[in-house]
ZADREN-119287 format. One line per 5 residues: number of its first residue (from 0); their letters; for each residue z, y, x of C-alpha. Coordinates in steps of 0.5 Angstrom, whole numbers. Example, Ala and Ser with C-alpha at 12.3 -4.5 7.8 and 13.67 -1.06 7.14 Angstrom:
<nodes>
0> as> 16 -9 25 | 14 -2 27
</nodes>
This chain:
<nodes>
0> meety> -22 -7 -39 | -25 -1 -42 | -24 -4 -49 | -17 -6 -48 | -15 2 -46
5> tsrrl> -19 5 -52 | -15 0 -57 | -8 1 -54 | -10 9 -53 | -5 9 -47
10> vsmed> -5 16 -46 | -10 21 -50 | -14 27 -48 | -9 31 -54 | -3 29 -50
15> ivrah> -6 32 -44 | -8 38 -48 | 0 39 -50 | 2 38 -43 | -2 44 -41
20> hvlre> 1 48 -46 | 8 46 -44 | 7 47 -36 | 4 54 -37 | 12 56 -37
25> vivrt> 13 53 -30 | 7 51 -26 | 1 55 -22 | -6 54 -24 | -8 52 -17
30> plqrd> -15 54 -15 | -21 50 -14 | -25 52 -8 | -31 50 -5 | -30 49 2
35> avlsa> -36 51 6 | -34 47 12 | -34 40 9 | -40 42 5 | -44 43 11
40> kydcd> -41 37 14 | -43 32 9 | -49 36 6 | -46 36 -1 | -42 41 -5
45> vylkr> -35 40 -4 | -29 43 -8 | -22 42 -6 | -17 42 -12 | -11 45 -8
50> edlqv> -5 42 -11 | -2 43 -4 | -1 50 -7 | 3 48 -13 | 10 51 -13
55> vrsfk> 13 45 -10 | 7 44 -6 | 5 38 -9 | 2 36 -16 | 9 32 -18
60> irgay> 12 38 -22 | 7 37 -27 | 9 30 -29 | 16 31 -28 | 17 37 -32
65> nmirs> 13 35 -38 | 17 29 -38 | 24 32 -38 | 22 38 -42 | 20 33 -48
70> lseqe> 27 30 -48 | 32 30 -54 | 38 35 -54 | 42 29 -54 | 38 26 -48
75> reagi> 39 33 -44 | 46 33 -45 | 47 26 -42 | 43 28 -36 | 37 25 -32
80> vcasa> 37 21 -26 | 31 19 -21 | 30 16 -14 | 25 19 -9 | 24 20 -2
85> gnhaq> 20 26 -3 | 15 30 -8 | 18 27 -14 | 25 29 -12 | 23 36 -11
90> gvafs> 19 36 -18 | 25 33 -22 | 30 38 -18 | 25 44 -20 | 25 42 -27
95> cnale> 32 41 -28 | 34 48 -25 | 28 51 -30 | 31 47 -36 | 38 48 -34
100> ikgki> 39 40 -34 | 44 36 -30 | 41 31 -25 | 42 26 -20 | 37 25 -15
105> ympst> 38 18 -11 | 35 18 -4 | 35 13 2 | 40 15 7 | 34 15 12
110> tpnqk> 30 21 9 | 29 27 13 | 34 32 13 | 28 37 11 | 26 34 5
115> vkmvk> 34 33 3 | 34 41 4 | 28 42 0 | 31 38 -6 | 37 42 -6
120> rfggg> 34 48 -6 | 29 47 -12 | 35 44 -16 | 40 49 -15 | 47 48 -18
125> yvevi> 44 43 -23 | 42 37 -18 | 47 32 -14 | 43 29 -8 | 46 22 -7
130> ligdt> 44 19 0 | 45 11 0 | 42 5 3 | 36 5 8 | 30 4 3
135> fdday> 27 7 -3 | 29 0 -7 | 36 1 -5 | 36 8 -8 | 32 6 -14
140> heamk> 38 0 -16 | 43 5 -15 | 39 10 -20 | 38 5 -25 | 46 3 -24
145> acneh> 48 10 -26 | 43 10 -32 | 46 4 -35 | 53 7 -33 | 53 14 -36
150> gmtfi> 47 13 -41 | 43 18 -37 | 35 18 -37 | 31 15 -32 | 25 20 -30
155> hpfde> 20 15 -27 | 15 17 -21 | 9 15 -24 | 9 9 -30 | 11 13 -36
160> akiia> 6 16 -41 | 9 24 -41 | 8 23 -33 | 1 21 -33 | -1 26 -39
165> gngti> 2 32 -34 | -2 30 -28 | -8 29 -33 | -8 37 -33 | -10 37 -26
170> gmeim> -17 34 -29 | -17 39 -35 | -16 45 -30 | -22 42 -26 | -27 41 -31
175> edmdt> -25 48 -34 | -27 51 -27 | -33 48 -26 | -40 51 -29 | -43 44 -29
180> padym> -39 37 -28 | -38 34 -21 | -42 28 -19 | -36 25 -16 | -28 26 -16
185> fvtig> -24 23 -11 | -16 22 -12 | -11 19 -9 | -7 13 -11 | 0 11 -10
190> gggla> 3 8 -16 | -3 11 -20 | 0 16 -24 | -5 22 -21 | -11 18 -22
195> agvat> -9 15 -29 | -8 22 -32 | -14 25 -28 | -19 20 -30 | -16 20 -38
200> yvktv> -18 27 -38 | -25 27 -34 | -28 21 -37 | -27 24 -44 | -31 30 -43
205> spstk> -35 28 -37 | -37 20 -37 | -42 21 -32 | -37 23 -27 | -35 18 -22
210> ligve> -28 17 -21 | -26 14 -14 | -19 12 -13 | -17 12 -6 | -11 8 -3
215> psgaa> -8 8 5 | -11 1 8 | -4 -1 9 | -1 0 2 | -7 -2 -3
220> smiea> -3 -4 -8 | -8 -2 -14 | -14 -6 -11 | -9 -12 -10 | -7 -12 -17
225> lkqge> -15 -11 -19 | -16 -17 -15 | -11 -21 -18 | -12 -19 -25 | -5 -17 -26
230> vvtmd> 0 -12 -23 | 3 -15 -17 | 9 -14 -12 | 6 -13 -4 | 10 -17 1
235> eidkf> 9 -12 6 | 6 -5 7 | 5 0 12 | 10 6 10 | 6 11 14
240> vdgaa> 3 15 8 | 9 16 5 | 7 19 -1 | 2 13 -3 | 6 7 0
245> vkrvg> 8 4 -6 | 9 -4 -6 | 8 -5 -14 | 3 0 -18 | 5 1 -25
250> qltyd> 3 -3 -31 | 1 3 -35 | -2 6 -29 | -6 -1 -28 | -8 -1 -35
255> icsgl> -11 6 -35 | -14 6 -28 | -17 -1 -29 | -21 1 -35 | -23 8 -33
260> lddiv> -24 8 -25 | -31 7 -22 | -29 5 -16 | -23 4 -11 | -24 5 -3
265> tvpeg> -19 5 2 | -17 10 8 | -14 7 15 | -8 11 17 | -11 13 23
270> kactt> -17 16 19 | -12 20 15 | -9 23 21 | -15 25 24 | -17 29 17
275> ilely> -10 32 17 | -11 35 24 | -19 37 22 | -16 40 16 | -11 44 20
280> nenai> -16 46 25 | -22 47 21 | -20 50 15 | -13 52 16 | -10 47 10
285> vvepa> -4 44 11 | -3 37 8 | 1 31 8 | -2 24 10 | -3 22 2
290> gslav> -6 29 1 | -11 28 6 | -14 21 3 | -19 24 -2 | -22 28 4
295> aaldl> -22 23 9 | -26 18 4 | -32 23 4 | -33 21 11 | -33 13 9
300> nremi> -38 15 3 | -42 20 7 | -49 17 4 | -47 16 -3 | -45 23 -4
305> rgkkv> -50 27 0 | -53 32 -4 | -48 31 -10 | -43 36 -13 | -36 33 -10
310> vciis> -29 34 -12 | -23 32 -8 | -16 33 -10 | -11 35 -5 | -5 32 -8
315> ggnnd> 1 35 -3 | 2 39 3 | 9 37 4 | 8 35 12 | 14 35 16
320> idrmq> 13 39 23 | 17 33 27 | 11 28 25 | 5 32 28 | 6 28 35
325> eiker> 6 22 31 | 0 24 27 | -4 26 33 | -2 20 37 | -5 15 31
330> sliye> -11 20 30 | -13 19 38 | -12 11 38 | -16 11 31 | -22 15 34
335> glkhy> -22 11 41 | -19 16 45 | -13 14 47 | -11 7 50 | -5 4 53
340> fminf> -5 -2 58 | 0 -6 62 | -2 -6 69 | 0 -10 75 | -2 -5 81
345> pqrag> -3 -9 88 | 4 -9 92 | 1 -4 97 | 2 3 99 | -4 7 96
350> alref> -5 3 90 | -4 8 85 | -8 13 89 | -14 9 89 | -13 8 81
355> leevl> -13 15 80 | -19 16 85 | -23 10 84 | -22 8 77 | -20 14 72
360> gpddd> -27 17 70 | -28 25 71 | -26 27 64 | -20 21 63 | -13 23 63
365> iarfe> -6 20 64 | -2 22 58 | 4 17 60 | 6 13 66 | 12 9 67
370> ytkkh> 15 3 71 | 18 -2 66 | 23 -4 71 | 28 1 73 | 31 -2 79
375> nkeng> 25 -6 82 | 19 -2 81 | 15 -5 86 | 15 -12 83 | 14 -10 76
380> palvg> 8 -8 71 | 7 0 69 | 6 2 62 | 0 7 63 | -3 11 57
385> iellr> -10 14 58 | -13 19 54 | -21 20 54 | -25 25 52 | -31 21 49
390> pedye> -30 14 45 | -36 12 50 | -32 13 56 | -28 7 54 | -33 1 57
395> plier> -34 4 63 | -26 5 64 | -25 -3 63 | -31 -4 68 | -28 0 73
400> mqrkg> -21 -4 73 | -25 -11 73 | -29 -9 79 | -23 -7 82 | -19 -13 81
405> iqyte> -14 -10 77 | -9 -14 72 | -8 -11 66 | -6 -12 58 | -9 -8 53
410> lnknm> -4 -6 48 | -8 -3 43 | -11 -10 42 | -4 -13 42 | 0 -10 36
415> nlfnl> 7 -14 37 | 7 -11 45 | 4 -4 42 | 10 -4 37 | 15 -6 42
420> li> 13 -2 48 | 10 5 45
</nodes>
């Protein structure tokens, strides 16, 4: 794979250095910070590259601005188009405003209003936001139609050499800010543009540094491409980690990542949620789900990184406060601290009180309770959510329910019922 990459020279170190000079016009040189909490937790030196502190709160400005800045005068006059439901749209909008270029940004109509407002704010009077369709694919098709009809340039979110070179400036900054090279570097993979850019620079100046890509378990499209030996389109993905939930990685990013990454690991969505909460509570850092992946991967590679120098790239911090309840819920379920049951209580007086007194443990808490039949509660099962203090409290809870002869269904182990009822 590496020979193919080298012979084609898909993106070079020189491309990244040129992008670095271009980007000095607009970006923040984000800090590389040693994190004492994470370093103590994993018995190694952990450094965080804080792209959540970028001007648009994610790394996406780097590739977008580098790409748009490179357009010819004629292309600028015609304007640009992009399709995005998040950070790429904000990076493109900021770039249009800074370079005084007209742009059309197509977003799914399901995009949260907060994100739409941010795109409009960054774009000022230079950007028109068009909400259309229910999915990214709908927005993408409309964006391509506009390109063809009006001769506008499409700004791809990841699969373009200028985008990748812009992202590669993160690797350049990291290497310049370190006294000695990192042993391991963890980088999020969505479409692959960030990993491709960072790996291109880092592997050129420090071949011994191990580059580890990190994907969400429910959208591991780069791993699937490597298994198949070619880029493939995933039939279904979990869209929760929206900044990295991509059905199909780029061909260019695949060519680069397959030659330069040392490994790719996956992080369960629930683990990402736990990491979001821990970074907020313990480090006062606000990250979005995709931005948590690199740090979440540390826990899954604890033995490998012990005693090493490790860098995690926090790719973005555009987290919608409205999602925090869902994030907490997913974290509790993943950690084994929240369990949902459908329970058929005995049809007699005092049955519910006995459940509270004889089945629940001293530290167990009922987080949700509702009868499923609104007009005949006595003859219908109840939906009960139980929050535990410790994962090991689960087995004793189940034993007490069985000993009491309670009929129950565990919804956590039946995803069809869980998705229907919770």
